[in-house]
CHARMM-style PDB file with segment names, atoms N, HN, CA, C and O in Angstrom:
ATOM      1  N   UNK     1      35.951  35.100  84.498  1.00  0.00      PROA
ATOM      2  CA  UNK     1      34.785  34.617  83.992  1.00  0.00      PROA
ATOM      3  C   UNK     1      34.334  36.179  83.730  1.00  0.00      PROA
ATOM      4  O   UNK     1      34.430  37.182  84.437  1.00  0.00      PROA
ATOM      5  N   UNK     2      33.777  35.946  82.354  1.00  0.00      PROA
ATOM      6  HN  UNK     2      33.699  35.131  81.780  1.00  0.00      PROA
ATOM      7  CA  UNK     2      33.293  37.567  81.959  1.00  0.00      PROA
ATOM      8  C   UNK     2      31.919  37.541  82.199  1.00  0.00      PROA
ATOM      9  O   UNK     2      31.222  36.573  81.895  1.00  0.00      PROA
ATOM     10  N   UNK     3      31.476  38.595  82.750  1.00  0.00      PROA
ATOM     11  HN  UNK     3      32.043  39.381  82.997  1.00  0.00      PROA
ATOM     12  CA  UNK     3      30.230  39.112  82.870  1.00  0.00      PROA
ATOM     13  C   UNK     3      29.492  39.623  81.631  1.00  0.00      PROA
ATOM     14  O   UNK     3      29.980  40.453  80.865  1.00  0.00      PROA
ATOM     15  N   UNK     4      28.274  39.067  81.486  1.00  0.00      PROA
ATOM     16  HN  UNK     4      27.878  38.392  82.109  1.00  0.00      PROA
ATOM     17  CA  UNK     4      27.612  39.587  80.098  1.00  0.00      PROA
ATOM     18  C   UNK     4      26.498  40.460  80.734  1.00  0.00      PROA
ATOM     19  O   UNK     4      25.890  40.037  81.717  1.00  0.00      PROA
ATOM     20  N   UNK     5      26.222  41.665  80.193  1.00  0.00      PROA
ATOM     21  HN  UNK     5      26.716  42.009  79.394  1.00  0.00      PROA
ATOM     22  CA  UNK     5      25.404  42.668  80.333  1.00  0.00      PROA
ATOM     23  C   UNK     5      24.594  42.728  79.039  1.00  0.00      PROA
ATOM     24  O   UNK     5      25.000  42.578  77.886  1.00  0.00      PROA
ATOM     25  N   UNK     6      22.998  43.054  79.611  1.00  0.00      PROA
ATOM     26  HN  UNK     6      22.669  43.176  80.548  1.00  0.00      PROA
ATOM     27  CA  UNK     6      22.086  43.504  78.101  1.00  0.00      PROA
ATOM     28  C   UNK     6      22.622  44.450  77.348  1.00  0.00      PROA
ATOM     29  O   UNK     6      23.361  45.307  77.832  1.00  0.00      PROA
ATOM     30  N   UNK     7      22.309  44.400  76.072  1.00  0.00      PROA
ATOM     31  HN  UNK     7      21.708  43.704  75.678  1.00  0.00      PROA
ATOM     32  CA  UNK     7      22.903  45.785  75.472  1.00  0.00      PROA
ATOM     33  C   UNK     7      21.784  46.938  75.347  1.00  0.00      PROA
ATOM     34  O   UNK     7      20.565  46.867  75.188  1.00  0.00      PROA
ATOM     35  N   UNK     8      22.428  47.733  75.445  1.00  0.00      PROA
ATOM     36  HN  UNK     8      23.418  47.790  75.575  1.00  0.00      PROA
ATOM     37  CA  UNK     8      21.589  49.486  75.528  1.00  0.00      PROA
ATOM     38  C   UNK     8      20.182  49.113  74.279  1.00  0.00      PROA
ATOM     39  O   UNK     8      20.265  48.230  73.426  1.00  0.00      PROA
ATOM     40  N   UNK     9      19.190  49.867  74.442  1.00  0.00      PROA
ATOM     41  HN  UNK     9      19.123  50.585  75.135  1.00  0.00      PROA
ATOM     42  CA  UNK     9      18.541  49.998  73.336  1.00  0.00      PROA
ATOM     43  C   UNK     9      18.736  50.221  72.012  1.00  0.00      PROA
ATOM     44  O   UNK     9      18.316  49.540  71.076  1.00  0.00      PROA
ATOM     45  N   UNK    10      19.542  51.427  71.971  1.00  0.00      PROA
ATOM     46  HN  UNK    10      19.883  51.980  72.731  1.00  0.00      PROA
ATOM     47  CA  UNK    10      20.147  51.726  70.714  1.00  0.00      PROA
ATOM     48  C   UNK    10      21.032  50.768  69.914  1.00  0.00      PROA
ATOM     49  O   UNK    10      20.850  50.679  68.700  1.00  0.00      PROA
ATOM     50  N   UNK    11      22.086  49.963  70.590  1.00  0.00      PROA
ATOM     51  HN  UNK    11      22.234  50.035  71.576  1.00  0.00      PROA
ATOM     52  CA  UNK    11      22.612  48.722  70.213  1.00  0.00      PROA
ATOM     53  C   UNK    11      21.865  47.723  69.971  1.00  0.00      PROA
ATOM     54  O   UNK    11      22.385  46.954  69.163  1.00  0.00      PROA
ATOM     55  N   UNK    12      20.657  47.349  70.410  1.00  0.00      PROA
ATOM     56  HN  UNK    12      20.235  47.974  71.066  1.00  0.00      PROA
ATOM     57  CA  UNK    12      19.671  46.516  70.031  1.00  0.00      PROA
ATOM     58  C   UNK    12      19.004  46.938  68.507  1.00  0.00      PROA
ATOM     59  O   UNK    12      18.970  46.323  67.441  1.00  0.00      PROA
ATOM     60  N   UNK    13      18.620  47.946  68.818  1.00  0.00      PROA
ATOM     61  HN  UNK    13      18.648  48.445  69.684  1.00  0.00      PROA
ATOM     62  CA  UNK    13      17.875  48.513  67.548  1.00  0.00      PROA
ATOM     63  C   UNK    13      18.943  48.785  66.420  1.00  0.00      PROA
ATOM     64  O   UNK    13      18.524  48.848  65.265  1.00  0.00      PROA
ATOM     65  N   UNK    14      20.356  48.957  66.674  1.00  0.00      PROA
ATOM     66  HN  UNK    14      20.697  48.905  67.612  1.00  0.00      PROA
ATOM     67  CA  UNK    14      21.170  48.640  65.453  1.00  0.00      PROA
ATOM     68  C   UNK    14      21.143  47.437  64.917  1.00  0.00      PROA
ATOM     69  O   UNK    14      20.949  47.306  63.708  1.00  0.00      PROA
ATOM     70  N   UNK    15      21.323  46.435  65.697  1.00  0.00      PROA
ATOM     71  HN  UNK    15      21.481  46.542  66.678  1.00  0.00      PROA
ATOM     72  CA  UNK    15      21.532  45.522  65.278  1.00  0.00      PROA
ATOM     73  C   UNK    15      20.398  44.682  64.688  1.00  0.00      PROA
ATOM     74  O   UNK    15      20.628  43.788  63.874  1.00  0.00      PROA
ATOM     75  N   UNK    16      18.930  45.047  65.199  1.00  0.00      PROA
ATOM     76  HN  UNK    16      18.743  45.773  65.861  1.00  0.00      PROA
ATOM     77  CA  UNK    16      17.820  44.926  64.354  1.00  0.00      PROA
ATOM     78  C   UNK    16      17.494  45.144  63.295  1.00  0.00      PROA
ATOM     79  O   UNK    16      16.787  44.487  62.531  1.00  0.00      PROA
ATOM     80  N   UNK    17      18.207  46.502  63.126  1.00  0.00      PROA
ATOM     81  HN  UNK    17      18.781  47.036  63.747  1.00  0.00      PROA
ATOM     82  CA  UNK    17      17.943  46.952  61.921  1.00  0.00      PROA
ATOM     83  C   UNK    17      19.093  46.468  60.380  1.00  0.00      PROA
ATOM     84  O   UNK    17      19.042  46.443  59.151  1.00  0.00      PROA
ATOM     85  N   UNK    18      19.792  46.238  61.213  1.00  0.00      PROA
ATOM     86  HN  UNK    18      19.834  46.259  62.212  1.00  0.00      PROA
ATOM     87  CA  UNK    18      20.751  45.789  59.974  1.00  0.00      PROA
ATOM     88  C   UNK    18      20.498  44.150  59.746  1.00  0.00      PROA
ATOM     89  O   UNK    18      20.629  43.626  58.640  1.00  0.00      PROA
ATOM     90  N   UNK    19      20.085  43.357  61.051  1.00  0.00      PROA
ATOM     91  HN  UNK    19      19.978  43.782  61.949  1.00  0.00      PROA
ATOM     92  CA  UNK    19      19.673  42.083  60.575  1.00  0.00      PROA
ATOM     93  C   UNK    19      18.653  42.416  59.464  1.00  0.00      PROA
ATOM     94  O   UNK    19      18.963  41.892  58.394  1.00  0.00      PROA
ATOM     95  N   UNK    20      17.445  43.196  59.430  1.00  0.00      PROA
ATOM     96  HN  UNK    20      17.193  43.622  60.299  1.00  0.00      PROA
ATOM     97  CA  UNK    20      15.943  43.241  58.761  1.00  0.00      PROA
ATOM     98  C   UNK    20      16.995  43.762  57.381  1.00  0.00      PROA
ATOM     99  O   UNK    20      16.679  43.204  56.330  1.00  0.00      PROA
ATOM    100  N   UNK    21      17.821  44.446  57.304  1.00  0.00      PROA
ATOM    101  HN  UNK    21      18.077  44.900  58.157  1.00  0.00      PROA
ATOM    102  CA  UNK    21      18.483  44.896  55.802  1.00  0.00      PROA
ATOM    103  C   UNK    21      19.081  43.511  54.979  1.00  0.00      PROA
ATOM    104  O   UNK    21      19.009  43.294  53.769  1.00  0.00      PROA
ATOM    105  N   UNK    22      19.733  42.595  56.110  1.00  0.00      PROA
ATOM    106  HN  UNK    22      19.792  42.771  57.092  1.00  0.00      PROA
ATOM    107  CA  UNK    22      20.385  41.475  55.460  1.00  0.00      PROA
ATOM    108  C   UNK    22      19.159  40.558  55.009  1.00  0.00      PROA
ATOM    109  O   UNK    22      19.335  40.027  53.913  1.00  0.00      PROA
ATOM    110  N   UNK    23      18.031  40.288  55.600  1.00  0.00      PROA
ATOM    111  HN  UNK    23      17.888  40.720  56.491  1.00  0.00      PROA
ATOM    112  CA  UNK    23      16.770  39.631  55.294  1.00  0.00      PROA
ATOM    113  C   UNK    23      16.541  40.305  54.271  1.00  0.00      PROA
ATOM    114  O   UNK    23      16.913  39.782  53.221  1.00  0.00      PROA
ATOM    115  N   UNK    24      16.060  41.280  54.205  1.00  0.00      PROA
ATOM    116  HN  UNK    24      15.758  41.705  55.058  1.00  0.00      PROA
ATOM    117  CA  UNK    24      15.809  42.109  52.656  1.00  0.00      PROA
ATOM    118  C   UNK    24      16.487  41.411  51.233  1.00  0.00      PROA
ATOM    119  O   UNK    24      16.004  40.753  50.312  1.00  0.00      PROA
ATOM    120  N   UNK    25      18.155  42.015  51.622  1.00  0.00      PROA
ATOM    121  HN  UNK    25      18.548  42.550  52.370  1.00  0.00      PROA
ATOM    122  CA  UNK    25      18.816  41.896  50.785  1.00  0.00      PROA
ATOM    123  C   UNK    25      18.776  40.485  50.217  1.00  0.00      PROA
ATOM    124  O   UNK    25      18.738  40.372  48.991  1.00  0.00      PROA
ATOM    125  N   UNK    26      18.781  39.538  50.884  1.00  0.00      PROA
ATOM    126  HN  UNK    26      18.812  39.630  51.879  1.00  0.00      PROA
ATOM    127  CA  UNK    26      18.706  37.836  51.044  1.00  0.00      PROA
ATOM    128  C   UNK    26      17.468  37.819  49.781  1.00  0.00      PROA
ATOM    129  O   UNK    26      17.704  37.630  48.588  1.00  0.00      PROA
ATOM    130  N   UNK    27      16.346  38.026  50.285  1.00  0.00      PROA
ATOM    131  HN  UNK    27      16.155  38.180  51.254  1.00  0.00      PROA
ATOM    132  CA  UNK    27      14.944  37.517  49.637  1.00  0.00      PROA
ATOM    133  C   UNK    27      14.740  38.553  48.370  1.00  0.00      PROA
ATOM    134  O   UNK    27      14.067  38.226  47.393  1.00  0.00      PROA
ATOM    135  N   UNK    28      15.327  39.717  48.475  1.00  0.00      PROA
ATOM    136  HN  UNK    28      15.874  39.982  49.269  1.00  0.00      PROA
ATOM    137  CA  UNK    28      15.105  40.574  47.035  1.00  0.00      PROA
ATOM    138  C   UNK    28      16.166  39.831  45.952  1.00  0.00      PROA
ATOM    139  O   UNK    28      16.024  39.892  44.731  1.00  0.00      PROA
ATOM    140  N   UNK    29      16.901  39.350  46.418  1.00  0.00      PROA
ATOM    141  HN  UNK    29      17.015  39.301  47.410  1.00  0.00      PROA
ATOM    142  CA  UNK    29      17.852  38.731  45.625  1.00  0.00      PROA
ATOM    143  C   UNK    29      17.505  36.944  45.181  1.00  0.00      PROA
ATOM    144  O   UNK    29      17.946  36.304  44.226  1.00  0.00      PROA
ATOM    145  N   UNK    30      16.856  36.643  45.940  1.00  0.00      PROA
ATOM    146  HN  UNK    30      16.498  37.162  46.716  1.00  0.00      PROA
ATOM    147  CA  UNK    30      16.338  34.938  45.861  1.00  0.00      PROA
ATOM    148  C   UNK    30      15.019  35.278  44.774  1.00  0.00      PROA
ATOM    149  O   UNK    30      15.081  34.780  43.650  1.00  0.00      PROA
ATOM    150  N   UNK    31      13.984  36.027  45.099  1.00  0.00      PROA
ATOM    151  HN  UNK    31      13.934  36.431  46.012  1.00  0.00      PROA
ATOM    152  CA  UNK    31      12.963  36.293  44.060  1.00  0.00      PROA
ATOM    153  C   UNK    31      13.433  37.311  43.047  1.00  0.00      PROA
ATOM    154  O   UNK    31      12.445  37.979  42.740  1.00  0.00      PROA
ATOM    155  N   UNK    32      14.414  37.692  42.446  1.00  0.00      PROA
ATOM    156  HN  UNK    32      15.216  37.150  42.696  1.00  0.00      PROA
ATOM    157  CA  UNK    32      14.998  38.615  41.269  1.00  0.00      PROA
ATOM    158  C   UNK    32      14.088  39.512  41.490  1.00  0.00      PROA
ATOM    159  O   UNK    32      13.378  39.630  40.491  1.00  0.00      PROA
ATOM    160  N   UNK    33      13.702  40.375  42.555  1.00  0.00      PROA
ATOM    161  HN  UNK    33      14.278  40.279  43.366  1.00  0.00      PROA
ATOM    162  CA  UNK    33      13.104  41.534  42.628  1.00  0.00      PROA
ATOM    163  C   UNK    33      14.440  42.585  42.488  1.00  0.00      PROA
ATOM    164  O   UNK    33      14.335  43.270  41.470  1.00  0.00      PROA
ATOM    165  N   UNK    34      15.527  42.835  43.183  1.00  0.00      PROA
ATOM    166  HN  UNK    34      15.613  42.278  44.009  1.00  0.00      PROA
ATOM    167  CA  UNK    34      16.300  43.830  43.350  1.00  0.00      PROA
ATOM    168  C   UNK    34      17.511  42.686  43.393  1.00  0.00      PROA
ATOM    169  O   UNK    34      17.708  41.777  44.200  1.00  0.00      PROA
ATOM    170  N   UNK    35      18.301  43.127  42.107  1.00  0.00      PROA
ATOM    171  HN  UNK    35      18.141  43.866  41.452  1.00  0.00      PROA
ATOM    172  CA  UNK    35      19.870  42.270  42.300  1.00  0.00      PROA
ATOM    173  C   UNK    35      20.762  42.660  42.765  1.00  0.00      PROA
ATOM    174  O   UNK    35      21.016  43.722  42.197  1.00  0.00      PROA
ATOM    175  N   UNK    36      21.839  42.352  43.901  1.00  0.00      PROA
ATOM    176  HN  UNK    36      21.632  41.489  44.362  1.00  0.00      PROA
ATOM    177  CA  UNK    36      22.939  42.729  44.070  1.00  0.00      PROA
ATOM    178  C   UNK    36      23.543  41.560  44.508  1.00  0.00      PROA
ATOM    179  O   UNK    36      22.856  40.544  44.617  1.00  0.00      PROA
ATOM    180  N   UNK    37      24.906  41.548  44.816  1.00  0.00      PROA
ATOM    181  HN  UNK    37      25.464  42.373  44.727  1.00  0.00      PROA
ATOM    182  CA  UNK    37      25.478  40.805  44.976  1.00  0.00      PROA
ATOM    183  C   UNK    37      25.179  39.947  46.355  1.00  0.00      PROA
ATOM    184  O   UNK    37      24.891  40.540  47.395  1.00  0.00      PROA
ATOM    185  N   UNK    38      25.270  38.480  46.286  1.00  0.00      PROA
ATOM    186  HN  UNK    38      25.504  37.999  45.441  1.00  0.00      PROA
ATOM    187  CA  UNK    38      24.430  37.696  47.561  1.00  0.00      PROA
ATOM    188  C   UNK    38      25.328  38.210  48.741  1.00  0.00      PROA
ATOM    189  O   UNK    38      24.823  38.313  49.859  1.00  0.00      PROA
ATOM    190  N   UNK    39      26.242  38.435  48.594  1.00  0.00      PROA
ATOM    191  HN  UNK    39      26.653  38.351  47.686  1.00  0.00      PROA
ATOM    192  CA  UNK    39      27.653  38.571  49.638  1.00  0.00      PROA
ATOM    193  C   UNK    39      26.927  39.868  50.453  1.00  0.00      PROA
ATOM    194  O   UNK    39      27.261  39.796  51.636  1.00  0.00      PROA
ATOM    195  N   UNK    40      26.245  40.767  50.262  1.00  0.00      PROA
ATOM    196  HN  UNK    40      25.974  40.825  49.301  1.00  0.00      PROA
ATOM    197  CA  UNK    40      26.311  41.886  50.941  1.00  0.00      PROA
ATOM    198  C   UNK    40      25.216  41.705  51.752  1.00  0.00      PROA
ATOM    199  O   UNK    40      25.371  42.432  52.733  1.00  0.00      PROA
ATOM    200  N   UNK    41      24.002  40.982  51.837  1.00  0.00      PROA
ATOM    201  HN  UNK    41      23.876  40.391  51.040  1.00  0.00      PROA
ATOM    202  CA  UNK    41      23.102  40.337  52.794  1.00  0.00      PROA
ATOM    203  C   UNK    41      24.122  39.659  54.010  1.00  0.00      PROA
ATOM    204  O   UNK    41      24.145  39.876  55.222  1.00  0.00      PROA
ATOM    205  N   UNK    42      24.959  38.736  53.147  1.00  0.00      PROA
ATOM    206  HN  UNK    42      24.939  38.559  52.163  1.00  0.00      PROA
ATOM    207  CA  UNK    42      25.611  37.714  54.397  1.00  0.00      PROA
ATOM    208  C   UNK    42      26.251  38.842  55.151  1.00  0.00      PROA
ATOM    209  O   UNK    42      25.876  38.850  56.323  1.00  0.00      PROA
ATOM    210  N   UNK    43      27.202  39.913  54.814  1.00  0.00      PROA
ATOM    211  HN  UNK    43      27.507  39.906  53.861  1.00  0.00      PROA
ATOM    212  CA  UNK    43      27.895  40.894  55.427  1.00  0.00      PROA
ATOM    213  C   UNK    43      27.167  42.075  56.363  1.00  0.00      PROA
ATOM    214  O   UNK    43      27.678  42.722  57.278  1.00  0.00      PROA
ATOM    215  N   UNK    44      25.873  42.139  55.860  1.00  0.00      PROA
ATOM    216  HN  UNK    44      25.459  41.613  55.117  1.00  0.00      PROA
ATOM    217  CA  UNK    44      25.024  42.980  56.621  1.00  0.00      PROA
ATOM    218  C   UNK    44      24.626  42.023  57.893  1.00  0.00      PROA
ATOM    219  O   UNK    44      24.660  42.473  59.038  1.00  0.00      PROA
ATOM    220  N   UNK    45      24.283  40.805  57.636  1.00  0.00      PROA
ATOM    221  HN  UNK    45      24.256  40.440  56.706  1.00  0.00      PROA
ATOM    222  CA  UNK    45      24.044  39.899  58.687  1.00  0.00      PROA
ATOM    223  C   UNK    45      25.188  39.784  59.884  1.00  0.00      PROA
ATOM    224  O   UNK    45      24.828  39.901  61.055  1.00  0.00      PROA
ATOM    225  N   UNK    46      26.503  39.564  59.564  1.00  0.00      PROA
ATOM    226  HN  UNK    46      26.795  39.469  58.612  1.00  0.00      PROA
ATOM    227  CA  UNK    46      27.820  39.807  60.311  1.00  0.00      PROA
ATOM    228  C   UNK    46      27.557  40.899  61.089  1.00  0.00      PROA
ATOM    229  O   UNK    46      27.631  40.819  62.315  1.00  0.00      PROA
ATOM    230  N   UNK    47      27.192  42.134  60.404  1.00  0.00      PROA
ATOM    231  HN  UNK    47      27.131  42.199  59.408  1.00  0.00      PROA
ATOM    232  CA  UNK    47      27.668  43.253  61.047  1.00  0.00      PROA
ATOM    233  C   UNK    47      26.499  43.433  62.553  1.00  0.00      PROA
ATOM    234  O   UNK    47      26.700  43.898  63.675  1.00  0.00      PROA
ATOM    235  N   UNK    48      25.369  42.870  61.953  1.00  0.00      PROA
ATOM    236  HN  UNK    48      25.206  42.493  61.041  1.00  0.00      PROA
ATOM    237  CA  UNK    48      24.354  42.932  63.104  1.00  0.00      PROA
ATOM    238  C   UNK    48      24.528  42.195  64.123  1.00  0.00      PROA
ATOM    239  O   UNK    48      24.212  42.626  65.232  1.00  0.00      PROA
ATOM    240  N   UNK    49      25.050  40.969  63.970  1.00  0.00      PROA
ATOM    241  HN  UNK    49      25.307  40.619  63.069  1.00  0.00      PROA
ATOM    242  CA  UNK    49      25.628  40.144  65.008  1.00  0.00      PROA
ATOM    243  C   UNK    49      27.169  40.726  65.907  1.00  0.00      PROA
ATOM    244  O   UNK    49      27.465  40.645  67.100  1.00  0.00      PROA
ATOM    245  N   UNK    50      27.800  41.223  64.903  1.00  0.00      PROA
ATOM    246  HN  UNK    50      27.560  41.289  63.935  1.00  0.00      PROA
ATOM    247  CA  UNK    50      29.004  41.781  65.846  1.00  0.00      PROA
ATOM    248  C   UNK    50      28.553  43.081  66.462  1.00  0.00      PROA
ATOM    249  O   UNK    50      29.247  43.491  67.393  1.00  0.00      PROA
ATOM    250  N   UNK    51      27.633  43.712  66.143  1.00  0.00      PROA
ATOM    251  HN  UNK    51      27.070  43.378  65.387  1.00  0.00      PROA
ATOM    252  CA  UNK    51      27.298  45.111  66.887  1.00  0.00      PROA
ATOM    253  C   UNK    51      26.250  44.290  68.209  1.00  0.00      PROA
ATOM    254  O   UNK    51      26.207  44.929  69.260  1.00  0.00      PROA
ATOM    255  N   UNK    52      25.649  43.292  68.184  1.00  0.00      PROA
ATOM    256  HN  UNK    52      25.685  42.773  67.330  1.00  0.00      PROA
ATOM    257  CA  UNK    52      24.640  42.837  69.251  1.00  0.00      PROA
ATOM    258  C   UNK    52      25.880  42.158  70.247  1.00  0.00      PROA
ATOM    259  O   UNK    52      26.029  42.454  71.433  1.00  0.00      PROA
ATOM    260  N   UNK    53      26.642  41.280  69.560  1.00  0.00      PROA
ATOM    261  HN  UNK    53      26.521  41.040  68.597  1.00  0.00      PROA
ATOM    262  CA  UNK    53      27.918  40.876  70.128  1.00  0.00      PROA
ATOM    263  C   UNK    53      28.805  41.762  71.174  1.00  0.00      PROA
ATOM    264  O   UNK    53      29.189  41.421  72.292  1.00  0.00      PROA
ATOM    265  N   UNK    54      29.005  42.904  70.544  1.00  0.00      PROA
ATOM    266  HN  UNK    54      28.693  43.181  69.635  1.00  0.00      PROA
ATOM    267  CA  UNK    54      30.034  43.987  71.330  1.00  0.00      PROA
ATOM    268  C   UNK    54      28.903  44.688  72.540  1.00  0.00      PROA
ATOM    269  O   UNK    54      29.214  45.113  73.653  1.00  0.00      PROA
ATOM    270  N   UNK    55      27.635  44.650  71.968  1.00  0.00      PROA
ATOM    271  HN  UNK    55      27.382  44.305  71.064  1.00  0.00      PROA
ATOM    272  CA  UNK    55      26.732  45.428  72.754  1.00  0.00      PROA
ATOM    273  C   UNK    55      26.431  44.070  74.142  1.00  0.00      PROA
ATOM    274  O   UNK    55      25.860  44.397  75.182  1.00  0.00      PROA
ATOM    275  N   UNK    56      26.761  43.075  73.982  1.00  0.00      PROA
ATOM    276  HN  UNK    56      27.224  42.808  73.137  1.00  0.00      PROA
ATOM    277  CA  UNK    56      26.545  41.965  75.153  1.00  0.00      PROA
ATOM    278  C   UNK    56      28.228  41.923  75.844  1.00  0.00      PROA
ATOM    279  O   UNK    56      28.348  42.007  77.066  1.00  0.00      PROA
ATOM    280  N   UNK    57      28.952  41.845  75.322  1.00  0.00      PROA
ATOM    281  HN  UNK    57      28.855  41.777  74.329  1.00  0.00      PROA
ATOM    282  CA  UNK    57      30.401  41.515  75.844  1.00  0.00      PROA
ATOM    283  C   UNK    57      30.791  42.980  76.638  1.00  0.00      PROA
ATOM    284  O   UNK    57      31.607  42.859  77.552  1.00  0.00      PROA
ATOM    285  N   UNK    58      30.366  44.107  76.412  1.00  0.00      PROA
ATOM    286  HN  UNK    58      29.703  44.205  75.669  1.00  0.00      PROA
ATOM    287  CA  UNK    58      31.407  45.369  76.969  1.00  0.00      PROA
ATOM    288  C   UNK    58      30.189  45.964  77.806  1.00  0.00      PROA
ATOM    289  O   UNK    58      29.100  45.948  77.231  1.00  0.00      PROA
ATOM    290  N   UNK    59      30.235  46.422  78.937  1.00  0.00      PROA
ATOM    291  HN  UNK    59      31.119  46.435  79.404  1.00  0.00      PROA
ATOM    292  CA  UNK    59      29.688  46.956  79.763  1.00  0.00      PROA
ATOM    293  C   UNK    59      29.618  48.433  79.490  1.00  0.00      PROA
ATOM    294  O   UNK    59      30.543  49.238  79.384  1.00  0.00      PROA
ATOM    295  N   UNK    60      27.889  48.673  79.369  1.00  0.00      PROA
ATOM    296  HN  UNK    60      27.137  48.019  79.455  1.00  0.00      PROA
ATOM    297  CA  UNK    60      27.692  50.255  78.820  1.00  0.00      PROA
ATOM    298  C   UNK    60      27.689  50.539  78.063  1.00  0.00      PROA
ATOM    299  O   UNK    60      27.573  51.754  77.900  1.00  0.00      PROA
ATOM    300  N   UNK    61      27.844  49.454  76.677  1.00  0.00      PROA
ATOM    301  HN  UNK    61      27.938  48.467  76.809  1.00  0.00      PROA
ATOM    302  CA  UNK    61      27.997  49.663  75.183  1.00  0.00      PROA
ATOM    303  C   UNK    61      26.534  49.866  74.689  1.00  0.00      PROA
ATOM    304  OT1 UNK    61      26.307  50.064  73.495  1.00  0.00      PROA
TER     305      UNK     61
END
């Protein structure tokens, strides 16, 4: 059974920043303020999830 550990502050902060970037890219596209491909927001959100998951799954990261 895998033992999950809380992520370090830097990992948590990086994932929060990536999540905020994903939300900004999404809403800026929806309201046509800043037009970029929609998949960029999706991949930023996936990166945020991946960083946080790695921080929880790996001890000391």
